N, C-alpha and C positions, 0 to 999 in steps of 0.2 A: 445423544440428546439433541444436538443441532439438527440432525436429520429428522427428528420427530416434529420439529416446528416448521419444517419446509414441506410443501406438497411433494408427493411421490415423483411427479414428473419434473420437479425442480432440480436441475443438475448444475446450474451455473449461478455464481454469485459474484457480484462486483462490489469491492470494498473501496470506498473513496475516503482518503484521509487528507485533511486540510489544515491540521494544527501543527505548529512547530514542535520539535521533538520533546522538549522538556517543560513545556508550559503546564502540563498536567500529566496524569497517567493514561489519558485517553489514547494517545498515539500507540503506546505499548499494548493497550487492550485491542486496538484495531489489528495489530500484528498477531496477537494471540487468537483472535477470531479467524484470521486468515489461515493460521496453522491448524486450528480445529476443523475448519471447513475442508481443508485439503485432506486431513486425516479421515474424513468421512467421504472421500472420493468425489467431492464437488469440484467442478471446474472453476477455479478461483482466478479472478482478475483483480489486480491491485493497482489503483490509480492515485497518484499524488498530485494534488492541486494546491493553489495559493501557497500559504506558508508550510504546508505539508511537504513541499519539495525539499525543505531543509533537513528532513529526516534522511535523505539520501546522501548527505554530505559525508565524505570520508573522515574528516578531521573532527570526530566527536569523542568526548570522554566525559561520561556522566558520573564517574566515581565520587567526585566531590559533592554531588547532589544526593549520593546514596542510592542511585538508580543504576540499572543495567544500561550499558551503552546501546542505544537503539540501532545504530549502524551494524554492530556485531550481531545483534539478534536478527536483523533483516537479512544478514548474510546467509542465514540458514534457509531462506525461502526456497532455493533450488532443491535442497534436500527433501523438502516437503512436496516437491513437484509443482511449485508455484513458479511458472515461467512467464505468465502474462503480466508484466510489470510495466506500467506506463507513467509518464510524467508530463504535465502540461508544459508545453514549450513556452507559452506566454509567461507562465509563472516563473519559470527558470530565468527567462530573459529579464523580467522585472526585478529579479533578485540578484542579477549578475552572476548566476551560477552556470558553469559549463558542464556539458554532459560528460566530458572526459574525466571530470573530477568527482563523479558520483559513483556510489556503489551500485551494484546489480545491473548496470548498463541498461536503464529503462528505455523503452521505445518512446520517443517524443511525439506528442499528439497535439493537434489544434482543437478548436472548438467543435468542428464537424465530427472529427474522430471521437472526441469525448462523448458527444451526443449519441453516436453509433454504439460505442461501448456500453453506455448506460441503457439504451433502448434494446440492445441485444441480449441483455442479461435477464435471467428469471427473477433474481433477487438483488436488491441494491441496499447496501448499508453504508451510511455516511457517518464518519467520525470527525 
């Protein structure tokens, strides 16, 4: 179904996620879209910006909220072939987060690289 809404020549998708992990169900939906796109053999890029970088923190436990722990779900990204995972370096620094304490070992990018990622993608979805 996802492939039916994308043009035939469209082979890459960038998903930008900017919300904290448990403020709503939107961050989980962004991850579900990533997995679905990867299942349709699209080239998926996942970019975490602003409060979205909190989704990459190791120390998450959403059981008291009645939700799946987002960090555990994100851990499945490599099994889906999602290897292009980026985090905004400035966003991490503003939130005092260290790359070594994040899951998935994202590539840290600045504003220029973010612009290149977005402009180089056929489709952009922002959550």
